[in-house]
C-alpha positions in Angstrom: -171.6 -134.6 -37.7 -173.1 -133.0 -40.9 -176.5 -132.9 -39.2 -175.0 -131.2 -36.1 -173.1 -128.7 -38.3 -176.4 -127.8 -40.0 -178.0 -127.4 -36.6 -175.3 -125.0 -35.4 -175.8 -122.9 -38.6 -179.5 -123.0 -38.2 -179.3 -121.9 -34.5 -177.1 -119.0 -35.4 -179.5 -118.0 -38.3 -182.5 -118.1 -36.0 -180.7 -115.9 -33.4 -179.7 -113.4 -36.0 -182.9 -113.4 -37.9 -185.1 -113.5 -34.9 -184.5 -111.4 -31.8 -181.5 -109.6 -33.3 -183.3 -108.7 -36.5 -186.5 -107.7 -34.7 -184.7 -105.6 -32.1 -181.3 -104.6 -33.6 -180.8 -102.1 -30.9 -180.2 -105.0 -28.5 -176.9 -105.8 -30.2 -174.0 -104.3 -28.2 -172.4 -101.3 -29.9 -168.9 -101.7 -31.2 -166.4 -100.9 -28.4 -164.3 -97.8 -29.0 -160.9 -97.8 -27.2 -160.4 -94.7 -25.0 -156.8 -93.7 -25.6 -155.1 -90.3 -25.0 -151.9 -89.8 -26.9 -149.1 -88.7 -24.6 -145.3 -88.8 -24.3 -142.8 -91.1 -22.6 -142.0 -88.5 -19.9 -145.6 -88.8 -18.8 -145.2 -92.5 -18.0 -144.8 -92.8 -14.2 -141.4 -94.4 -13.6 -140.4 -95.0 -17.2 -137.1 -93.0 -17.0 -135.9 -94.8 -13.9 -137.0 -98.3 -15.0 -135.4 -101.0 -17.0 -137.3 -101.7 -20.3 -135.2 -104.8 -21.2 -137.4 -107.5 -19.7 -140.5 -106.0 -21.3 -138.5 -105.7 -24.6 -137.8 -109.5 -24.5 -141.5 -110.1 -23.9 -142.3 -108.0 -27.0 -139.8 -110.0 -29.1 -141.7 -113.1 -28.0 -145.0 -111.5 -29.0 -143.5 -110.8 -32.5 -143.6 -114.5 -33.1 -147.4 -114.2 -33.2 -147.9 -110.6 -34.5 -144.8 -110.0 -36.6 -146.5 -110.6 -39.9 -149.5 -108.5 -39.2 -150.1 -104.8 -39.7 -149.1 -102.5 -38.0 -146.4 -104.7 -36.4 -144.4 -105.9 -39.4 -141.8 -103.1 -39.5 -141.5 -102.5 -35.8 -141.0 -106.3 -35.1 -138.3 -106.3 -37.8 -136.6 -103.4 -36.2 -136.8 -105.0 -32.8 -134.9 -108.1 -34.0 -131.9 -105.8 -34.8 -131.7 -104.3 -31.3 -129.0 -105.3 -28.8 -131.3 -106.6 -26.1 -128.7 -106.3 -23.3 -128.1 -102.6 -24.0 -130.5 -100.5 -22.0 -129.9 -97.4 -23.9 -130.4 -99.2 -27.3 -133.7 -100.6 -26.0 -134.9 -97.2 -24.8 -134.0 -95.7 -28.2 -135.9 -98.4 -29.9 -139.1 -97.7 -28.0 -138.7 -93.9 -28.3 -138.2 -94.2 -32.1 -140.9 -96.7 -33.0 -143.6 -96.3 -30.4 -146.2 -93.7 -29.3 -147.6 -94.0 -25.7 -151.3 -93.8 -25.3 -152.8 -93.4 -21.8 -155.8 -95.6 -21.2 -158.8 -94.1 -19.5 -162.5 -94.8 -18.9 -165.3 -93.0 -20.8 -165.7 -90.6 -17.8 -162.0 -89.6 -17.9 -161.0 -91.8 -14.9 -157.4 -93.0 -15.5 -157.2 -95.5 -12.6 -158.4 -99.1 -12.8 -158.3 -102.5 -11.1 -155.1 -104.6 -11.4 -155.4 -108.2 -10.2 -153.1 -111.2 -10.4 -153.1 -114.8 -11.6 -150.7 -117.7 -11.6 -150.3 -121.4 -12.4 -151.3 -123.5 -9.3 -149.9 -126.9 -8.5 -152.5 -129.7 -7.7 -151.9 -133.3 -6.7 -153.8 -135.6 -8.9 -154.2 -138.9 -10.7 -155.4 -140.2 -14.1 -157.8 -142.5 -12.3 -160.4 -141.8 -9.6 -160.0 -143.0 -6.0 -161.2 -142.1 -2.6 -158.4 -139.5 -2.4 -158.6 -138.2 -5.9 -162.4 -137.7 -6.4 -162.7 -134.4 -8.3 -162.4 -134.4 -12.1 -161.0 -132.0 -14.6 -162.9 -132.4 -17.9 -162.2 -132.0 -21.5 -164.9 -130.2 -23.5 -168.1 -132.2 -23.6 -169.3 -133.7 -26.9 -172.9 -132.5 -26.4 -172.0 -128.8 -26.2 -172.8 -126.6 -29.2 -170.6 -123.6 -29.9 -172.2 -120.9 -32.1 -169.7 -118.3 -33.3 -171.5 -115.0 -34.1 -168.5 -113.1 -35.4 -169.3 -113.9 -39.1 -173.0 -113.2 -38.7 -173.2 -109.7 -37.1 -170.4 -107.1 -36.8 -171.6 -105.9 -33.4 -171.1 -109.4 -32.0 -167.5 -110.1 -33.1 -166.5 -110.9 -29.5 -169.4 -113.2 -28.7 -169.9 -116.9 -28.8 -172.8 -118.9 -27.6 -172.6 -122.3 -25.8 -175.7 -124.5 -25.6 -177.1 -128.0 -26.0 -180.0 -129.7 -27.7 -183.1 -130.5 -25.6 -185.3 -132.2 -28.1 -185.5 -129.8 -31.0 -184.7 -126.8 -28.8 -181.3 -125.2 -28.1 -181.0 -124.3 -24.5 -178.0 -123.0 -22.3 -175.4 -125.6 -21.4 -175.4 -126.9 -17.9 -174.2 -124.7 -15.0 -171.5 -125.6 -12.5 -174.1 -126.9 -10.0 -175.7 -129.1 -12.7 -172.4 -130.5 -13.8 -171.5 -131.2 -10.2 -174.8 -133.2 -10.0 -173.8 -135.3 -13.0 -175.5 -133.5 -15.9 -173.8 -133.3 -19.3 -172.0 -135.8 -21.6 -168.9 -135.7 -19.5 -168.4 -139.4 -18.7 -165.1 -140.4 -20.3 -164.0 -136.8 -20.7 -162.1 -136.8 -17.4 -158.4 -135.8 -18.0 -157.3 -136.0 -14.3 -158.8 -136.4 -10.9 -157.6 -134.2 -8.0 -157.9 -134.3 -4.2 -159.3 -130.8 -3.4 -162.4 -129.2 -4.8 -161.4 -125.7 -3.7 -158.0 -126.0 -5.4 -159.8 -127.3 -8.5 -162.1 -124.2 -8.4 -159.1 -121.9 -8.2 -157.7 -123.8 -11.2 -160.9 -122.9 -13.1 -160.3 -119.3 -12.3 -156.6 -119.2 -13.2 -157.2 -121.1 -16.4 -153.9 -123.1 -16.3 -152.2 -125.4 -13.8 -149.8 -128.3 -13.2 -151.1 -131.7 -12.1 -148.5 -133.6 -10.1 -148.9 -137.3 -10.3 -147.7 -139.8 -7.6 -145.0 -141.0 -9.9 -143.4 -137.6 -9.8 -144.6 -136.5 -13.3 -145.9 -132.9 -13.6 -148.3 -132.2 -16.5 -149.6 -128.7 -17.5 -153.3 -128.3 -18.3 -154.7 -125.2 -20.0 -158.1 -123.7 -20.8 -159.9 -125.3 -23.7 -163.5 -124.0 -23.5 -166.2 -123.1 -21.0 -169.9 -123.7 -20.5 -171.0 -120.2 -21.6 -172.4 -119.0 -18.3 -171.2 -115.6 -16.7 -168.5 -115.6 -14.1 -169.7 -114.8 -10.5 -167.1 -113.9 -7.9 -167.4 -116.0 -4.7 -165.1 -113.5 -3.0 -167.7 -110.8 -3.6 -170.4 -113.1 -2.2 -168.4 -113.6 1.0 -168.0 -109.8 1.3 -171.7 -109.3 0.8 -172.5 -111.9 3.4 -170.1 -110.4 6.0 -167.9 -113.5 6.0 -164.8 -111.2 5.7 -163.9 -107.6 5.1 -162.5 -106.1 2.0 -159.1 -105.8 3.7 -159.2 -109.5 4.4 -160.2 -110.5 0.9 -157.6 -112.8 -0.7 -157.4 -116.2 -2.3 -155.7 -117.4 0.8 -158.5 -116.3 3.1 -161.1 -117.8 0.8 -159.3 -121.1 1.1 -159.2 -120.7 4.9 -162.9 -120.0 5.0 -163.6 -123.1 3.0 -161.5 -125.2 5.4 -163.5 -123.8 8.3 -166.9 -124.3 6.6 -166.7 -127.6 4.8 -170.4 -128.2 4.8 -171.1 -124.8 3.0 -168.2 -124.9 0.6 -169.7 -126.7 -2.4 -172.8 -124.5 -2.3 -170.6 -121.5 -2.3 -168.6 -122.8 -5.3 -171.8 -123.5 -7.2 -172.8 -119.9 -6.9 -170.4 -119.3 -9.8 -172.2 -121.0 -12.7 -169.2 -120.8 -15.1 -167.4 -124.1 -15.6 -164.1 -124.4 -17.4 -163.0 -127.3 -19.6 -159.3 -128.1 -20.1 -156.7 -129.6 -22.4 -153.5 -131.4 -21.6 -150.4 -129.7 -22.9 -147.7 -131.9 -24.4 -144.1 -132.2 -23.2 -142.4 -130.2 -20.5 -144.3 -126.9 -20.6 -142.9 -124.4 -18.1 -145.3 -121.6 -18.7 -148.7 -122.0 -20.4 -149.6 -120.1 -23.5 -151.8 -117.1 -23.2 -154.5 -115.9 -25.6 -151.8 -114.8 -28.0 -150.5 -118.4 -28.2 -147.1 -117.4 -26.8 -145.8 -118.9 -23.5 -146.4 -116.4 -20.7 -143.5 -114.7 -18.9 -143.8 -114.6 -15.1 -144.1 -111.0 -13.9 -144.0 -109.5 -17.4 -147.1 -110.9 -19.1 -150.4 -109.1 -18.7 -154.0 -110.1 -19.4 -156.0 -107.3 -20.9 -159.4 -106.6 -22.5 -158.5 -106.9 -26.2 -161.3 -104.4 -27.2 -159.0 -101.7 -25.8 -155.5 -103.1 -25.8 -154.3 -105.0 -28.9 -152.8 -108.4 -28.0 -149.1 -108.3 -28.4 -148.7 -104.6 -27.7 -146.3 -103.4 -25.0 -148.1 -102.0 -21.9 -146.5 -99.8 -19.3 -148.1 -100.5 -15.9 -147.9 -98.2 -12.8 -149.4 -99.9 -9.8 -148.2 -101.1 -6.4 -147.1 -104.5 -5.0 -149.9 -106.7 -3.6 -151.2 -105.4 -0.3 -148.4 -102.8 -0.2 -147.8 -99.2 -1.1 -144.4 -100.0 -2.7 -144.5 -98.9 -6.4 -144.6 -101.5 -9.1 -143.9 -99.8 -12.4 -142.7 -101.7 -15.5 -143.1 -102.5 -19.1 -145.1 -105.6 -19.8 -146.6 -107.5 -22.7 -150.4 -107.8 -23.5 -150.4 -111.6 -24.1 -153.5 -112.9 -22.5 -157.2 -112.3 -21.8 -159.7 -113.4 -19.1 -163.4 -113.7 -18.6 -163.3 -111.2 -15.7 -160.8 -108.8 -17.4 -163.2 -106.3 -18.8 -162.8 -102.5 -19.2 -160.4 -99.9 -20.6 -158.1 -99.7 -17.5 -158.1 -103.3 -16.4 -155.2 -105.7 -16.1 -154.4 -109.2 -14.7 -150.7 -109.6 -13.7 -149.2 -113.0 -14.4 -147.1 -113.9 -11.4 -145.8 -117.3 -12.5 -145.8 -120.8 -11.1 -146.7 -122.6 -7.8 -146.7 -121.3 -4.3 -144.6 -118.2 -4.9 -146.8 -117.1 -7.8 -149.9 -117.8 -5.7 -148.5 -115.8 -2.8 -148.6 -112.6 -4.8 -151.5 -113.4 -7.2 -153.9 -114.3 -4.4 -153.3 -111.0 -2.7 -153.2 -108.6 -5.7 -156.1 -106.2 -5.9 -154.5 -102.9 -6.6 -155.3 -99.7 -8.3 -153.2 -98.9 -11.3 -152.7 -96.8 -14.5 -151.9 -98.2 -17.9 -150.3 -96.9 -21.1 -150.4 -98.9 -24.3 -147.5 -98.4 -26.7 -148.5 -98.5 -30.3 -146.4 -98.1 -33.5 -146.1 -94.5 -34.5 -148.6 -93.6 -37.1 -151.1 -96.2 -35.9 
C-alpha cells in the first residue's frame, strides 16, 4: 500500500509538472458564479407559495453546513422559528436571506431542469440464470488522483486510472468492464435481472435492491471509472429512433425491449461506469452529496460551482410534460455528473414507480434563484 501511495503521488506530480506546467493555459479557469441580486417579489410564485417544506429541507441541510461560514448565524436563527407558522417562515427568509437570480454568461435566465429518483430492482446476493448482471463495489486496481491540493484551477477534478506496467492509463470503459476487464471479481455487491434497469441505476446513482426473502437494501454511489457521461437518449435522437417529444426514460426502456440484440451495444456507448456501496439499516432516502438524506420533491441536484450545497433554491418550472407551473422552494443537497451549468437543476422525485413516473419524463425549462445569507 505504501508503494501504491507513492505511485499516486508520483502520477499527480508528473501530471502537474509535465503537461500542466508546460502548458498552464490548458488548466480550466476558476468558475465564476453568475448571480444577479434581486428581491423576493421578483421570484415567480414566491408570494403565493408555501415555503414551509423548503424551510424543513434547509433545517436538514443545517446539520451539514450549520458550523460553516456564512451559515452559522442563519442556521441558529432557523432553529428558533416556528416551522408550522407560514408567516414566521416567510419572515425568516425575508430577514436573513437575499435572493440572487442565476443566469448564464450571455444573460440567458432559463435552463434545463431534469429529474431523478430511486429505482427498485429485483436482485440477489448470488448470481444465477435469472440474476446475471452485477453491481460492483469500487475495484482495487483503480487509482484515484485528487488534484485539488496540487493546482487551484483543478479543485473540482479527480483522475481515475490504472497501472499498465509502469504506465498509468485510463481505467476501463463500460464496454471493457462488460467484457470482463478490471479487478472486479469478488467485488459484486448484488446481481440483478435486467441490464437496462441496472443502467438506469447507474444514471440515478441510488436504488433499492429487493431480495427474494422480502428484504429491501439501499445502494448508493461510491465511485466511478473516470470516463465522461454520454447520453444514450441523445444517441437515439440522433439516429432517428425517436423524436424529442417522445424522449423519456420509459420510451428508452420500450426501445430496449423491442431491440434486445442492439441494447448492450447502445448501453456501451456510455463509457462511464458507476461503482456502489451498500447502505446500512432501513434507509428510506439516500444521502446526497451534502451527506443529508434527500427529501422527495424538495431536494435539488445543482452544479456546486454556481450554487453552494445547502443553500435554499427557488425553482420556477413546469410539471413533467405539462405546462402546469411548478414553483417552490427547494434545497441544494446533491450534485450529478451531467448537472453542469449556471442554470441547471435535477429534481429529486423520490422512490420507486411513482418517482420514476415523473423523473423519467422531466425535461423542462426553468429559472432558478439561490438564496444566500445577507451580506454574503
